[in-house]
C-alpha positions as CSV (number, residue, x, y, z in Angstrom):
1,X,77.3,88.3,77.7
2,X,75.8,89.7,74.5
3,X,72.4,88.5,73.3
4,X,71.8,87.5,69.6
5,X,70.5,90.9,68.5
6,X,73.5,92.8,70.1
7,X,75.9,90.6,68.2
8,X,74.1,91.2,65.0
9,X,74.0,94.9,65.5
10,X,77.7,95.0,66.3
11,X,78.5,93.1,63.2
12,X,76.4,95.5,61.0
13,X,78.1,98.5,62.7
14,X,81.6,97.2,61.9
15,X,80.5,96.6,58.3
16,X,79.3,100.1,58.0
17,X,82.5,101.6,59.5
18,X,84.8,99.7,57.3
19,X,83.1,101.3,54.4
20,X,83.2,98.4,51.8
21,X,80.9,95.8,50.4
22,X,81.7,92.2,50.6
23,X,81.1,90.2,47.4
24,X,80.9,86.8,49.0
25,X,78.8,85.1,51.5
26,X,75.5,86.8,50.7
27,X,72.3,85.4,52.1
28,X,69.5,83.9,50.2
29,X,65.7,84.1,50.9
30,X,65.8,81.8,53.8
31,X,66.8,82.4,57.5
32,X,63.6,82.1,59.5
33,X,61.6,79.1,60.1
34,X,57.9,79.0,60.7
35,X,57.0,78.9,64.5
36,X,54.4,76.9,66.1
37,X,51.0,78.7,66.5
38,X,50.6,80.5,69.8
39,X,47.8,80.2,72.2
40,X,46.0,83.0,73.9
41,X,46.7,83.4,77.7
42,X,43.2,83.8,79.2
43,X,44.3,84.9,82.6
44,X,42.4,88.0,83.7
45,X,43.7,88.5,87.2
46,X,46.0,91.4,86.3
47,X,44.3,94.8,86.1
48,X,47.2,97.2,86.7
49,X,49.8,97.5,84.0
50,X,53.2,99.3,83.5
51,X,53.8,100.7,80.1
52,X,57.0,102.3,79.0
53,X,56.3,104.7,76.2
54,X,57.9,107.2,73.9
55,X,56.3,110.7,73.7
56,X,56.7,114.1,71.9
57,X,59.2,116.5,73.4
58,X,56.3,118.9,73.8
59,X,54.1,116.5,75.7
60,X,53.8,116.7,79.5
61,X,53.3,113.0,79.8
62,X,50.1,110.8,79.7
63,X,48.9,110.6,83.3
64,X,46.4,113.3,82.7
65,X,45.4,112.5,79.1
66,X,41.6,112.5,79.1
67,X,41.4,110.1,76.1
68,X,43.7,107.6,77.5
69,X,42.1,107.7,80.9
70,X,38.7,107.2,79.4
71,X,39.8,104.2,77.5
72,X,41.5,102.7,80.6
73,X,38.4,103.1,82.5
74,X,36.3,101.5,79.8
75,X,38.7,98.5,79.8
76,X,38.5,98.2,83.6
77,X,42.3,98.7,84.1
78,X,44.8,101.1,85.4
79,X,47.9,102.1,83.4
80,X,51.1,103.3,85.1
81,X,52.9,105.4,82.6
82,X,56.6,105.8,82.3
83,X,57.3,108.1,79.4
84,X,60.5,109.5,77.7
85,X,61.3,111.7,74.7
86,X,65.1,111.5,74.8
87,X,67.6,108.5,74.9
88,X,64.6,106.1,74.8
89,X,66.4,103.6,72.6
90,X,69.2,103.4,75.1
91,X,66.7,102.9,78.0
92,X,64.9,100.2,76.1
93,X,68.1,98.3,75.5
94,X,69.0,98.6,79.2
95,X,65.6,97.2,80.2
96,X,65.6,94.3,77.9
97,X,69.2,93.4,78.5
98,X,68.6,93.4,82.2
99,X,65.2,91.6,82.0
100,X,63.6,94.6,83.7
101,X,60.5,94.5,81.5
102,X,57.3,96.6,81.7
103,X,54.1,94.9,80.6
104,X,54.3,96.7,77.3
105,X,56.6,99.0,75.3
106,X,54.6,101.7,73.4
107,X,55.8,104.2,70.8
108,X,59.3,102.9,70.6
109,X,59.5,102.2,66.9
110,X,61.0,98.8,66.8
111,X,62.2,97.6,63.4
112,X,60.8,94.3,62.0
113,X,64.3,92.9,62.5
114,X,64.2,93.7,66.2
115,X,60.5,92.5,66.5
116,X,61.5,89.1,65.0
117,X,64.5,88.8,67.3
118,X,62.7,89.7,70.5
119,X,59.8,87.4,69.5
120,X,62.2,84.5,68.9
121,X,64.0,85.2,72.3
122,X,60.6,85.2,74.0
123,X,60.7,88.8,75.1
124,X,57.7,89.8,73.1
125,X,54.6,87.6,73.0
126,X,53.1,86.5,69.8
127,X,49.7,88.5,69.4
128,X,48.3,86.4,66.7
129,X,45.7,84.5,68.9
130,X,44.5,87.8,70.4
131,X,43.7,89.4,67.1
132,X,40.1,88.0,67.1
133,X,36.6,89.3,67.5
134,X,36.6,88.0,71.1
135,X,39.6,89.9,72.3
136,X,40.1,92.9,69.9
137,X,36.9,93.4,67.9
138,X,37.9,96.8,66.5
139,X,41.3,95.6,65.2
140,X,40.1,92.2,64.0
141,X,37.5,93.9,61.8
142,X,40.1,96.2,60.3
143,X,42.5,93.2,59.7
144,X,39.7,91.3,57.9
145,X,38.8,94.2,55.7
146,X,42.5,95.2,55.0
147,X,44.5,92.0,54.6
148,X,47.5,94.0,53.5
149,X,47.7,95.4,56.9
150,X,47.8,92.0,58.5
151,X,50.5,91.0,56.0
152,X,52.5,94.0,57.0
153,X,52.7,93.1,60.6
154,X,53.2,89.4,60.1
155,X,57.0,88.7,60.5
156,X,58.9,86.3,58.4
157,X,58.5,83.4,61.1
158,X,54.7,83.8,60.9
159,X,54.4,85.6,64.2
160,X,52.8,88.9,65.0
161,X,54.9,90.8,67.8
162,X,53.4,94.3,67.5
163,X,50.1,96.0,66.7
164,X,49.7,98.0,63.5
165,X,50.2,101.7,63.2
166,X,50.3,104.1,60.2
167,X,48.6,107.0,58.5
168,X,47.0,106.3,55.2
169,X,46.0,109.3,53.1
170,X,44.4,108.2,49.9
171,X,41.6,109.0,47.5
172,X,39.1,107.1,49.6
173,X,39.6,110.1,51.9
174,X,37.8,112.4,49.4
175,X,35.0,109.9,48.8
176,X,36.5,108.1,45.7
177,X,35.5,104.4,45.2
178,X,39.2,103.4,44.7
179,X,41.7,104.2,47.3
180,X,45.0,105.4,45.8
181,X,47.8,106.8,48.1
182,X,48.6,110.5,47.9
183,X,52.1,109.3,47.0
184,X,51.0,107.2,44.0
185,X,52.3,109.8,41.4
186,X,54.7,111.9,43.2
187,X,55.7,114.2,40.2
188,X,53.0,116.3,38.7
189,X,54.4,117.8,35.4
190,X,53.3,121.3,34.4
191,X,53.7,123.6,31.3
192,X,53.4,127.3,30.7
193,X,50.2,127.5,28.6
194,X,50.4,131.2,28.3
195,X,53.7,130.7,26.3
196,X,52.1,127.9,24.2
197,X,49.1,130.2,23.3
198,X,51.4,133.0,22.4
199,X,53.2,130.6,20.0
200,X,50.0,129.1,18.7
201,X,50.8,125.7,20.1
202,X,48.5,123.1,21.8
203,X,49.3,121.4,25.2
204,X,51.5,118.4,24.1
205,X,50.3,114.8,24.3
206,X,53.4,113.2,23.1
207,X,57.1,113.4,23.8
208,X,57.8,114.5,20.2
209,X,55.2,117.4,20.6
210,X,56.9,118.4,23.9
211,X,60.2,118.5,22.2
212,X,58.7,120.9,19.6
213,X,57.2,123.1,22.3
214,X,60.5,123.2,24.3
215,X,62.4,124.2,21.1
216,X,60.0,126.9,20.5
217,X,60.3,128.2,24.1
218,X,64.1,128.3,23.6
219,X,64.2,129.7,20.2
220,X,61.9,132.5,21.0
221,X,63.3,133.1,24.5
222,X,59.9,133.1,26.1
223,X,61.0,134.3,29.4
224,X,62.3,137.5,28.0
225,X,59.6,137.8,25.3
226,X,56.6,137.2,27.5
227,X,57.7,138.3,31.0
228,X,60.3,140.8,30.1
229,X,63.1,139.0,31.8
230,X,66.7,139.4,30.7
231,X,67.6,138.0,27.2
232,X,68.6,134.4,27.3
233,X,66.9,133.7,30.7
234,X,64.6,131.0,29.3
235,X,64.9,127.5,30.5
236,X,62.7,125.3,28.6
237,X,62.5,122.4,31.0
238,X,64.0,122.3,34.6
239,X,63.6,119.6,37.3
240,X,66.0,117.8,39.7
241,X,67.7,114.4,38.9
242,X,66.1,111.5,40.5
243,X,64.3,113.5,43.0
244,X,61.1,112.7,44.8
245,X,58.5,115.1,43.6
246,X,60.8,117.2,41.5
247,X,62.5,114.8,39.2
248,X,62.6,113.9,35.5
249,X,61.3,110.4,36.0
250,X,57.6,111.2,34.9
251,X,58.9,111.8,31.4
252,X,60.1,108.3,31.1
253,X,56.6,107.1,31.0
254,X,56.7,107.3,27.3
255,X,59.3,104.5,27.4
256,X,57.1,102.2,29.5
257,X,58.3,102.9,33.1
258,X,58.6,105.6,35.8
259,X,61.5,104.8,38.1
260,X,60.7,107.1,40.9
261,X,63.0,107.2,43.9
262,X,61.1,105.0,46.5
263,X,61.3,103.5,49.9
264,X,62.2,99.9,48.8
265,X,64.8,99.9,46.0
266,X,65.2,102.2,43.1
267,X,64.2,100.8,39.7
268,X,62.5,97.8,41.2
269,X,59.2,97.0,39.6
270,X,56.5,94.4,40.3
271,X,55.0,93.2,37.0
272,X,51.3,92.3,36.6
273,X,52.1,88.6,36.7
274,X,53.5,89.0,40.2
275,X,57.3,88.8,39.4
276,X,59.8,91.4,40.2
277,X,62.4,93.0,37.8
278,X,64.6,96.0,37.6
279,X,63.7,98.5,34.8
280,X,67.3,99.6,34.5
281,X,68.0,96.2,32.6
282,X,65.2,96.9,30.0
283,X,66.0,97.9,26.4
284,X,63.4,100.6,26.8
285,X,65.6,102.1,29.6
286,X,68.6,102.3,27.2
287,X,66.4,103.9,24.5
288,X,65.1,106.6,27.0
289,X,68.7,107.5,27.9
290,X,69.6,108.2,24.3
291,X,66.3,110.0,23.5
292,X,66.6,112.5,26.5
293,X,70.4,113.0,25.9
294,X,69.4,114.7,22.6
295,X,67.2,117.0,24.5
296,X,70.0,117.8,27.0
297,X,72.5,118.4,24.2
298,X,70.1,120.7,22.5
299,X,69.8,122.9,25.6
300,X,66.2,122.1,26.2
301,X,66.8,120.5,29.6
302,X,68.4,122.7,32.3
303,X,72.2,122.1,32.2
304,X,72.2,122.3,36.1
305,X,69.7,119.4,36.4
306,X,72.2,117.2,38.1
307,X,73.5,119.5,40.7
308,X,70.7,122.0,41.6
309,X,68.8,122.1,44.8
310,X,65.0,122.3,45.2
311,X,65.5,125.8,46.5
312,X,67.4,126.8,43.2
313,X,64.7,125.2,41.1
314,X,62.0,127.1,42.9
315,X,64.0,130.3,42.6
316,X,64.2,129.8,38.7
317,X,60.5,129.0,38.3
318,X,59.3,131.8,40.6
319,X,61.1,134.3,38.4
320,X,59.3,133.1,35.2
321,X,62.3,131.5,33.6
322,X,61.1,127.9,33.3
323,X,58.6,126.6,30.8
324,X,58.1,123.0,32.1
325,X,58.7,121.7,35.6
326,X,57.7,119.0,38.0
327,X,56.5,119.4,41.6
328,X,53.8,118.5,44.2
329,X,51.6,121.7,43.4
330,X,51.8,124.2,40.6
331,X,51.4,127.1,42.9
332,X,54.2,126.1,45.2
333,X,56.7,125.9,42.3
334,X,55.6,128.7,40.0
335,X,54.6,131.3,42.5
336,X,53.0,134.4,41.1
337,X,53.2,132.9,37.6
338,X,51.2,129.8,38.5
339,X,48.1,131.1,36.8
340,X,49.8,130.7,33.4
341,X,50.5,127.0,33.9
342,X,48.5,123.9,33.4
343,X,49.2,120.2,34.1
344,X,51.2,118.6,31.3
345,X,49.7,115.2,30.8
346,X,51.6,111.9,30.9
347,X,53.1,111.8,27.3
348,X,53.1,109.0,24.8
349,X,56.6,108.0,23.6
350,X,57.8,107.2,20.1
351,X,55.8,104.0,20.0
352,X,52.5,105.8,20.8
353,X,52.1,104.4,24.3
354,X,53.0,105.3,27.9
355,X,53.2,103.4,31.2
356,X,53.1,104.8,34.7
357,X,54.4,102.8,37.5
358,X,52.6,104.0,40.7
359,X,54.2,104.1,44.1
360,X,52.8,102.8,47.4
361,X,51.9,105.1,50.3
362,X,53.3,105.4,53.7
363,X,54.0,102.0,55.3
364,X,52.3,100.1,58.1
365,X,54.6,99.7,61.1
366,X,54.2,97.1,63.9
367,X,56.9,98.5,66.1
368,X,54.9,100.8,68.3
369,X,53.1,98.5,70.7
370,X,54.5,95.2,71.9
371,X,53.4,93.1,74.9
372,X,56.3,91.5,76.9
373,X,56.6,88.2,78.7
374,X,56.1,90.1,81.9
375,X,52.5,90.7,81.3
376,X,50.3,88.3,83.2
377,X,47.0,89.2,81.6
378,X,47.5,90.3,78.0
379,X,43.8,90.0,77.3
380,X,43.0,92.8,79.8
381,X,45.6,95.1,78.4
382,X,44.7,94.5,74.8
383,X,41.0,95.6,75.6
384,X,42.5,99.0,76.2
385,X,44.6,99.0,73.1
386,X,41.6,97.6,71.0
387,X,40.0,101.0,71.6
388,X,42.8,102.8,69.8
389,X,41.3,101.3,66.7
390,X,38.1,103.3,67.0
391,X,38.2,106.1,64.4
392,X,37.3,109.0,66.9
393,X,39.8,107.7,69.5
394,X,42.8,107.5,67.1
395,X,41.8,110.9,65.8
396,X,42.1,112.4,69.3
397,X,45.3,110.4,70.0
398,X,47.0,111.7,66.9
399,X,46.0,115.3,67.2
400,X,44.2,116.2,70.5
401,X,41.0,115.9,72.3
402,X,37.5,117.1,71.1
403,X,36.8,120.6,72.2
404,X,40.6,121.4,72.3
405,X,42.1,120.4,69.0
406,X,38.8,119.5,67.3
407,X,36.4,122.5,67.6
408,X,33.3,121.0,66.2
409,X,31.6,119.2,63.3
410,X,30.7,120.3,59.8
411,X,27.3,119.6,58.1
412,X,28.5,116.2,57.1
413,X,29.5,115.3,60.7
414,X,33.3,115.5,60.1
415,X,35.3,117.0,63.0
416,X,37.1,120.2,62.2
417,X,40.7,121.0,63.3
418,X,41.5,124.2,65.2
419,X,43.2,126.8,63.1
420,X,46.5,128.5,63.9
421,X,44.7,131.7,64.6
422,X,42.1,130.1,66.8
423,X,44.9,128.1,68.7
424,X,47.0,131.3,69.3
425,X,43.9,133.3,70.5
426,X,42.7,130.5,72.9
427,X,45.9,128.7,74.0
428,X,48.8,131.1,73.1
429,X,50.3,128.6,70.7
430,X,50.0,127.4,67.1
431,X,47.9,124.4,66.0
432,X,51.1,122.4,65.4
433,X,52.4,123.1,68.9
434,X,49.0,122.3,70.4
435,X,49.0,118.9,68.5
436,X,52.6,118.2,69.9
437,X,51.2,118.9,73.4
438,X,48.4,116.2,73.2
439,X,49.7,113.7,70.6
440,X,50.2,110.2,72.0
441,X,52.8,107.9,70.5
442,X,51.7,104.3,69.9
443,X,49.8,102.0,67.7
444,X,47.7,104.6,65.8
445,X,46.2,103.4,62.5
446,X,44.5,106.1,60.5
447,X,42.8,104.6,57.4
448,X,42.0,106.7,54.4
449,X,38.3,106.4,54.8
450,X,38.4,108.1,58.2
451,X,39.0,111.4,56.3
452,X,35.6,111.0,54.6
453,X,33.6,109.7,57.5
454,X,35.2,110.9,60.8
455,X,37.5,114.1,60.5
456,X,38.3,116.5,57.7
457,X,41.8,116.4,56.2
458,X,43.8,119.5,55.3
459,X,42.6,121.5,52.4
460,X,45.8,121.1,50.4
461,X,45.8,117.4,50.7
462,X,42.2,117.4,49.5
463,X,43.2,119.4,46.5
464,X,46.1,117.1,45.6
465,X,44.1,113.9,46.0
466,X,41.4,115.3,43.8
467,X,43.9,116.2,41.1
468,X,45.5,112.8,41.5
469,X,42.2,110.9,41.1
470,X,40.4,113.0,38.5
471,X,43.4,114.0,36.3
472,X,46.4,111.6,36.8
473,X,45.2,108.2,37.6
474,X,43.2,107.9,34.3
475,X,46.8,107.8,32.7
476,X,47.5,104.6,34.7
477,X,46.6,101.4,33.0
478,X,48.1,98.9,35.6
479,X,48.1,99.7,39.4
480,X,50.4,96.9,40.3
481,X,53.1,98.0,42.6
482,X,55.6,96.5,44.8
483,X,54.3,96.9,48.5
484,X,56.4,98.9,50.9
485,X,55.3,96.7,53.7
486,X,57.0,93.4,52.8
487,X,58.8,91.8,55.6
488,X,62.3,90.4,55.2
489,X,64.2,87.5,56.8
490,X,67.5,88.2,58.6
491,X,69.4,86.7,55.7
492,X,67.5,88.8,53.3
493,X,68.3,91.9,55.2
494,X,71.9,91.0,55.1
495,X,71.7,90.7,51.3
496,X,70.0,94.0,51.0
497,X,72.5,95.6,53.2
498,X,75.4,94.0,51.2
499,X,74.2,95.2,47.8
500,X,71.5,97.8,47.7
501,X,73.6,101.0,48.1
502,X,76.2,100.1,45.6
503,X,73.4,98.8,43.2
504,X,71.5,102.1,43.4
505,X,74.6,104.3,43.1
506,X,75.8,102.5,40.1
507,X,72.5,102.9,38.4
508,X,72.3,106.7,39.3
509,X,75.9,107.3,38.2
510,X,75.4,105.7,34.8
511,X,72.0,107.3,34.2
512,X,73.4,110.7,34.9
513,X,76.4,110.1,32.7
514,X,74.3,108.8,29.7
515,X,71.8,111.7,29.9
516,X,74.6,114.2,30.0
517,X,77.3,112.7,27.7
518,X,75.2,110.4,25.5
519,X,75.0,106.7,25.2
520,X,74.8,103.9,25.9
521,X,75.5,101.8,22.9
522,X,74.4,98.3,22.8
523,X,77.8,97.1,23.9
524,X,78.0,99.6,26.7
525,X,74.5,98.6,27.9
526,X,75.4,94.9,28.0
527,X,78.5,95.7,29.9
528,X,76.5,97.8,32.5
529,X,74.1,95.0,33.1
530,X,76.9,92.5,33.5
531,X,78.5,94.7,36.1
532,X,75.2,95.0,38.0
533,X,75.1,91.2,38.0
534,X,78.7,90.5,38.9
535,X,79.5,93.1,41.5
536,X,76.2,94.7,42.6
537,X,74.0,91.7,43.4
538,X,71.3,92.2,40.7
539,X,70.2,88.6,40.8
540,X,70.6,88.3,44.6
541,X,68.5,91.4,45.2
542,X,65.8,90.1,42.7
543,X,65.6,86.9,44.6
544,X,65.2,88.6,47.9
545,X,62.4,91.0,46.8
546,X,60.6,88.1,45.0
547,X,60.7,85.9,48.1
548,X,59.5,88.6,50.4
549,X,56.6,89.6,48.1
550,X,55.6,85.9,47.8
551,X,55.4,85.7,51.6
552,X,53.4,89.0,51.8
553,X,50.8,87.6,49.5
554,X,50.7,84.3,51.4
555,X,50.1,86.2,54.6
556,X,46.9,88.0,53.3
């Protein structure tokens, strides 16, 4: 007989196979009810535990892992490891369905949906009463100092069924007082300053000034004039359309928004007053479409923007054809011509203002360590897992042990990673392969600050975070952003599944149409918004994202 989760998954699969979206019966913001607070099980008689864990395909297992063994010894326990790299999801389902449970599942990657269901069914225990200084002092300190992490692992019924994992990489890692994710502004715009200098033009600070520069690039065929490329090869501005680090979205800042593709729902924005909205319904969105269509019609924007791949964009830029582009790094996009480019700042629009909506970073997962009802003494096992939240321990669990992956410390006491050359000479394999051999799957939480006080991050990440903090963030006046870690109820997930794809596809389709062909008129824009409301769940989605955010704030 199928359990509740199996029935829900089967229903979801049938809906996906049928390939259509129902327009009735969508869920609201309810679905889960608050559970009674759990109490800690203080039994300490069990000292040997069975843990079923995922692992890297390059790993030989965890029995001889020196870091894990040292932590187990410190906790006074023995761990019997059963590890798999293939078909692990299938095996987990078999174990749970047959009630053949280990004491803990590690490195599986359960979704919040699965965690809630297994928690409600009693398969996973609620860890809330154990996240205290008495039982898990390292993690308790982190949760106290980072309430957003606690909110991210608190399910919609109020229970916590998994320990947090995630890798933050933010400006705190380079010693900045404010921590902004490396993903905050994904598109760095850049302009050929050598062309500007040749034309006697300054670096633009407004969209109108950029229009002037792009027209000058085109009219003077600067790729041919300055680099000697074939006549007519100049492309004033080239990007992708609604792509992550190589899109056109940064240029919309002059109209009050930057609708980057994101991990939640495209065009969703959290306003400073804590309410959610969709920028695609704003009049400024309509104005932006009309404004940039004129650029496209004048040939100032690459006519292949809607179809080209990132490889095609890099090819054009690396041949010196492109005056303005967007990417993660200047050097990576512009190749040997990179020395001629500088950052193009966030530009003011027709009204003399701009607004950059920043993105959140990588999310916090709670699906990589769950204690099951089979565990007799959770307090003993959690003493072991609390050590994972020590910075030097998680460093070694993520990459490899000291004196193997980490070769020593710099003058500031930061551990230094082995280089590819060193790894090849000493171990006959690259640094990445060495990491894969020693990396342990599980509840690894790397905070941004660890990069400034425990181990050194990669040089290119330092460079990008420095550019982000010193150059780009000063353009941001409001750092409010919708958190990627909001937790949704079952009914809310049903609503998102019902509407999100069609909603995003319709916006993307019309945005491309208007940029390419012109429009929208006032009447067309009203019809577009009505269609989003009537057939694509605009109001239902707004209600879901608002309810999830409100719970997220309450859980902090």
